[in-house]
C-alpha positions, -999 to +999 in steps of 0.1 A: -469+318-064-470+356-058-443+377-041-448+384-004-438+418+011-423+430+043-438+462+057-419+489+075-426+525+086-403+552+075-403+583+098-388+616+086-378+643+111-384+677+095-368+708+108-396+732+119-394+767+106-406+779+140-381+757+159-369+774+192-335+790+191-313+772+216-279+781+231-251+756+225-255+739+258-293+735+255-289+723+219-264+697+230-286+684+258-315+681+234-294+662+209-283+638+236-319+633+247-329+627+211-302+601+207-311+584+239-347+581+228-336+564+195-314+540+215-344+532+237-366+525+207-339+502+192-334+483+225-372+479+228-372+463+193-392+489+174-364+508+157-344+490+130-322+518+116-318+556+122-295+583+112-292+620+102-300+634+068-278+661+055-305+684+042-318+718+052-353+705+057-352+667+063-329+661+092-334+624+102-347+591+089-358+561+109-370+527+099-394+510+123-410+476+123-444+488+136-475+501+119-474+538+108-498+549+136-476+533+162-445+547+146-459+582+147-469+578+184-433+566+193-417+594+173-439+620+189-423+610+222-388+621+209-376+650+231-366+670+200-402+667+187-417+676+221-394+706+222-406+718+188-374+714+169-388+687+146-421+676+131-426+640+120-440+625+089-445+587+088-448+568+055-456+531+050-429+512+030-430+478+014-402+457+000-401+422-013-399+398+017-363+393+028-349+421+006-340+441+037-324+427+068-313+446+099-289+436+126-292+445+163-265+470+171-257+495+197-271+530+191-251+558+208-270+576+237-251+609+233-227+627+211-199+619+235-202+583+222-199+592+186-166+590+167-162+617+140-157+602+106 
């Protein structure tokens, strides 16, 4: 019997070289709107995991349980993408069935809900 696979979509947020320059208050509002969008996607059951990447170009990674086309459409609704801060690349990912499991958790809706490590 052959191995079965689970399919996920990986979305990478890429910092645009032409991203608008924002003041601190506007940048904070945009970050909070971005985080709220991620929380909405998780609560709707599309987003399995998400978090920042500490890289000059690649700034965020999300794992979604929808087809790549749907993942791209959902990620293009992110306020930070709409504002021109990020572009999005979506890649299909397969792993042996059951190799990855994700728990439902609470995603913060703003930086005020985040505890610094």
